[in-house]
C-alpha angles and dihedrals in degrees: 000000000000128000111258111167143346141215117196115189123192114208126200121181117179115226124221094231142014112277094184132149132214097296107024147038128235114202100151141026112235134177143153123239114207120200110183115182128203127213087250092060104259116140128196121221112192135134126209139194142002092243109163100186113030110034092120092050091048090053090049092051090051093051102037106028114020104035096050087053095057103026110137094024120134112251091227090063089073095143091054091046091049092049092053092051095043091052087071091066092070092075100020119115101206099043095166094060091044091051090053089053090048089051091054091051094045094049089049090053091052089048088054093048090054093047091049094051096036091239132123119241087246089061093045092054099045111296095228097161138354099216130056137188114246132203133189127234111233148126091108122187108238133163114264095014112145128207092255090055091066090058091051091048094053091045088056090058092055089051088051089060099259124151092214150327134260099217124209117238136151097078096093136034116297091252094049093048091046089060091054092051092047090055090051093050093048091051097056105026129227098298093069116083116240124182126171130228121197095179089221091304102141143049117242095264094053092043091054091047091051093047092053090051093056105028091102089060095076097249114187096210145341110232126206095342098171142060117273100243097072101007100143095053094041093047091050088054091048092046092054092049103049139055100228126082120261123226131195142133105106092107093055117099099190138041087244089062090055090048087058090059092046093048090051092053087235104136146048093185130031118209098188109176113226089206094053095043130043102303127251093324093061093037088062089058091050091049089053092050091050094047090054092047095047091244121140125232124239125162135225108241116300099109091171088068103020094059090062093047101042093046090054098064134054094235096051116119133174132000114218131218142159106255093176103108094230103039100073118023089173091060092040101043118357097058097071101186097040112153111250118240114236127173090349096306139098129200107236112236111259097202131117112286113342089332094217120166117192134199101250092199090060091045090054093045098051104031113119100195 
């Protein structure tokens, strides 16, 4: 089962409005589809990332840099393949973009391994459960949005079958954002999970103030509370000062970066993103570190991949998606055999590899390369 050829397809889909958070804008949905082929005729079919700037460059790196390096390798030598690709990061300028390309390749290899063996990635990694709770990302900052609109938005996620909502904060003062969260909680009651995500929008003092304003609202976790430049130290300070769990890890691109958060005592959950870091191979290392440290695993977005990973291990938690009908046309329409959310749960696909089927008309319409 040796690698023979590759097709890397960058996708860009414009969105009708800005779905940004406290520190960023989202005007399009982008991803990269990786189709690795073996000499025996197997083809992977997996998409990675919500990269809004560099999808075309990631696809180019896959085709022109990474694949030539590992062409002819056996798919079961995934550690050796990963090591060859990762070695390029030592001298590479834009390591983040290169790591995203490595992630695409690595996930495609795991998809091929599953297809070869007739096993899902969930089964290959441990097969702990075959269902998983799922939550929607929401609480978007948008012009003209009133407080009551946040309650309606969160209610719509319950109606869509979600178990909860990861609610955007960090873009206003702690007191103003606390009002938004209170409206959301009142709208859905206490049996609907709400966590909050500041996207590194605050300093430690403001994050602590905000947490104390909302801690009576039964908040599941506080994600990325503090600015990027000293996040581990500031999050550790926040974590010691509040009663709700702290989550981070999506900005890390290696297992060593996650170890930094664990060593600092900064997190209760790690949401390492397989598409930002080193693919499934490095995610396994992160999962091992977290299991040893008694830290639970979440995942940043990417339900098409995260559902297989989180359901494989005992300390996996919630898959995330964008249930808003306009935020993620790939989730809503391009992923044809997406499991349907019902009563807060999804059935994890039990098909070889990641088992993803895509709408080829949409792929053709929105490909940029």
